[in-house]
C-alpha positions in Angstrom: -9.2 8.1 52.8 -7.2 9.2 49.7 -6.3 6.3 47.4 -2.5 6.0 46.8 -1.4 6.5 43.2 1.6 4.4 42.1 4.0 5.3 39.3 2.3 2.6 37.1 -1.1 4.3 37.4 0.2 7.7 36.1 -0.2 8.2 32.4 1.0 11.0 30.2 -2.6 12.3 30.1 -2.5 12.6 33.9 0.7 14.7 33.7 -0.9 16.9 31.0 -3.9 17.5 33.1 -1.7 18.4 36.1 0.4 20.7 33.8 -2.8 22.6 32.8 -3.8 23.3 36.4 -0.2 24.2 37.3 0.2 26.6 34.5 3.5 25.2 33.2 5.4 26.9 30.4 5.2 26.0 26.7 8.5 23.9 26.6 7.2 21.6 29.3 3.8 21.4 27.6 5.4 20.4 24.3 7.5 17.7 26.0 4.4 16.2 27.7 2.5 16.3 24.4 5.4 14.3 22.7 5.3 11.9 25.6 1.6 11.4 25.1 2.0 10.8 21.4 4.7 8.1 22.0 2.5 6.5 24.6 -0.4 6.3 22.2 1.8 5.0 19.4 3.1 2.2 21.6 -0.4 1.2 22.7 -1.5 1.2 19.1 1.5 -1.0 18.0 0.7 -3.5 20.8 -3.0 -3.6 19.8 -1.9 -4.1 16.1 0.4 -7.0 17.1 -2.3 -8.7 19.2 -5.0 -8.3 16.5 -2.7 -9.7 13.8 -1.9 -12.7 16.0 -5.6 -13.3 16.6 -6.6 -12.9 13.0 -3.9 -15.2 11.6 -5.0 -17.9 14.0 -8.3 -17.8 12.3 -7.1 -17.9 8.7 -8.3 -21.1 6.9 -5.9 -23.0 4.6 -5.4 -21.1 1.3 -5.3 -23.4 -1.7 -3.5 -22.9 -5.0 -6.6 -23.5 -7.0 -5.7 -21.6 -10.2 -3.6 -22.9 -13.0 -1.4 -21.0 -15.5 -0.6 -23.2 -18.5 0.6 -21.8 -21.8 3.3 -22.2 -24.5 5.2 -19.2 -25.8 6.2 -18.5 -29.4 9.4 -20.4 -28.9 7.5 -23.5 -27.9 8.5 -23.4 -24.2 5.7 -24.4 -21.9 4.9 -22.5 -18.7 2.9 -24.3 -16.0 2.2 -23.5 -12.4 -0.6 -23.2 -9.8 -1.3 -20.3 -7.6 -3.9 -18.7 -5.3 -5.3 -15.5 -6.9 -6.4 -12.4 -5.0 -10.0 -13.5 -4.8 -9.1 -16.7 -3.2 -6.8 -15.0 -0.7 -9.3 -12.3 0.1 -12.0 -14.8 0.7 -9.8 -16.5 3.3 -8.5 -13.5 5.2 -11.0 -10.6 4.9 -13.4 -11.8 7.6 -10.8 -12.6 10.3 -9.0 -9.3 9.6 -12.2 -7.3 9.8 -13.2 -9.1 13.0 -10.1 -8.0 14.7 -10.1 -4.4 13.4 -7.5 -4.9 10.5 -7.7 -3.7 6.9 -5.4 -3.7 4.0 -5.0 -1.5 0.9 -2.5 -1.0 -1.9 -0.6 2.0 -3.3 0.9 1.8 -6.8 3.5 4.0 -8.4 5.7 3.8 -11.5 9.3 4.8 -11.2 10.3 4.0 -14.8 8.4 3.3 -18.0 8.2 -0.5 -17.3 8.9 -0.6 -13.5 5.9 -0.8 -11.1 6.1 -0.5 -7.3 3.2 -1.8 -5.2 2.9 -1.1 -1.5 0.6 -3.2 0.7 -0.6 -1.2 3.8 -2.1 -3.1 6.7 -3.8 -0.9 9.2 -5.5 -1.4 12.6 -8.5 0.6 14.0 -6.3 2.0 16.8 -4.1 3.8 14.3 -1.0 1.6 13.8 -0.1 0.5 10.2 2.7 -1.3 8.5 3.8 -1.3 4.9 5.5 -3.8 2.6 6.7 -2.7 -0.9 7.9 -4.7 -3.9 8.9 -3.6 -7.4 8.8 -5.5 -10.7 8.9 -4.8 -14.4 5.8 -5.1 -16.6 4.8 -8.8 -17.1 5.2 -9.5 -20.8 4.8 -13.2 -20.4 1.9 -14.9 -22.3 2.0 -12.5 -25.3 0.3 -9.7 -23.3 -0.1 -6.2 -24.8 1.5 -3.2 -23.0 -1.6 -2.4 -20.8 -2.1 -6.0 -19.9 1.5 -6.4 -19.0 1.4 -3.5 -16.5 -2.0 -4.8 -15.0 -0.6 -8.3 -14.6 2.5 -6.9 -12.8 0.3 -4.9 -10.4 -1.9 -7.9 -9.6 1.2 -10.1 -9.2 2.8 -7.6 -6.8 -0.4 -7.2 -4.8 -0.5 -10.9 -4.1 3.2 -11.0 -3.1 3.1 -7.9 -0.9 -0.1 -9.1 0.8 1.4 -12.5 1.4 4.6 -11.0 2.8 2.7 -8.5 5.0 0.5 -11.2 6.5 3.0 -14.1 6.4 0.6 -16.1 4.2 1.4 -19.4 2.5 -0.6 -21.5 0.1 -0.8 -25.2 -0.4 -1.4 -27.4 -3.4 -5.1 -28.1 -4.2 -5.1 -31.6 -5.7 -8.8 -32.4 -5.1 -7.7 -34.8 -2.3 -5.7 -37.1 -4.6 -2.7 -37.0 -2.4 -4.5 -37.3 1.0 -2.6 -39.5 3.3 0.6 -39.2 1.3 3.7 -37.0 1.8 4.8 -34.7 -0.9 7.1 -31.7 -1.2 5.3 -28.4 -1.0 6.1 -26.2 -4.0 7.9 -23.0 -3.2 6.4 -19.5 -3.9 9.5 -19.1 -6.1 8.2 -21.6 -8.6 5.6 -19.4 -10.3 8.1 -16.5 -10.2 10.7 -18.7 -12.0 8.1 -19.8 -14.5 7.4 -16.2 -15.3 11.0 -15.4 -15.8 11.5 -18.4 -18.1 9.1 -16.7 -20.5 10.8 -13.3 -20.1 14.2 -14.9 -20.9 12.8 -16.6 -24.0 11.2 -13.4 -25.3 14.1 -11.0 -24.4 15.5 -9.1 -27.4 18.0 -6.8 -25.7 20.7 -7.6 -23.1 20.2 -4.1 -21.6 16.5 -4.5 -21.2 16.8 -8.0 -19.6 19.5 -6.8 -17.2 17.3 -3.8 -16.3 14.4 -6.1 -15.6 16.5 -8.4 -13.5 18.0 -5.6 -11.4 14.6 -3.9 -10.9 13.2 -7.0 -9.2 16.1 -7.7 -6.8 14.0 -6.7 -3.7 11.1 -8.9 -4.9 13.4 -12.0 -5.2 14.7 -11.3 -1.6 11.1 -11.7 -0.3 10.5 -15.0 -2.0 10.9 -18.4 -0.4 13.1 -20.4 -2.7 13.3 -24.2 -2.9 16.6 -26.0 -3.7 18.6 -24.5 -6.5 15.7 -22.8 -8.2 17.1 -19.3 -7.6 20.6 -20.2 -8.6 19.4 -21.9 -11.8 17.2 -18.9 -12.7 20.1 -16.5 -12.1 22.3 -18.6 -14.3 19.8 -18.7 -17.1 19.4 -14.9 -17.0 23.2 -14.4 -17.1 23.6 -16.8 -20.0 20.8 -15.1 -22.0 22.3 -11.7 -21.4 25.7 -12.8 -22.7 24.0 -14.5 -25.7 22.1 -11.3 -26.5 25.3 -9.3 -26.2 27.1 -11.6 -28.7 24.1 -11.4 -31.1 24.2 -7.6 -30.9 28.0 -7.5 -31.6 27.5 -9.8 -34.5 24.7 -7.6 -35.9 26.9 -4.5 -35.5 29.8 -6.2 -37.4 27.4 -7.2 -40.2 26.1 -3.7 -40.4 29.6 -2.2 -40.6 30.5 -4.6 -43.4 27.4 -3.6 -45.4 28.2 0.0 -44.9 31.8 -0.6 -46.1 30.6 -2.4 -49.2 28.2 0.4 -50.0 31.0 2.9 -49.9 
């Protein structure tokens, strides 16, 4: 007895095989090939989503176990805790690999001081998703030019990976607050701390404005707590206006000296 074949049992590959035996024309063949590609892409996307859900369920807590603590030339202290790439990788690499997932980074420079990092998460069945962020070179902490670019790349790798996988990190206080309730710091805290140093070291209104505008996409991907973002934006705006006034005053002084010389 012939087994009945339902519509749900027929796949694009079945149709392709029938088309081969039937000798269909090229147009029909191309349409069936396109249908097969969309079918495969949909299956790969579903497999990616399922693998990501399974892997994330196995991620252990990620602790902010590294400290940044320095004072800049203006005497302003910067202090924050974060989870570095090694800590994050240790927590996520095995669960991701177990479920056929990998990640890598692509880095490009679109301007002399602007770096764009793209985190690409791929599944063994072929589906991949990307998350990109841009930032200017990180000149905080009295870094040289190469260190500033390298720091920005590392910084963006952490943020794009966190965004791509939906990661969050918690404070590591060596158990001192066990059993107590405390407010969890936002991922915007270390970003704001970095910008406090950029503001303090800024020497040009144009350069500071360019840096701020270049990182708009990055700020949109950060979880902000309370008025942190509004305060940061206000501090940048005030510093830009201050630098503009200083530049105007310097120009007037230069014009007076030139006038006196003539």
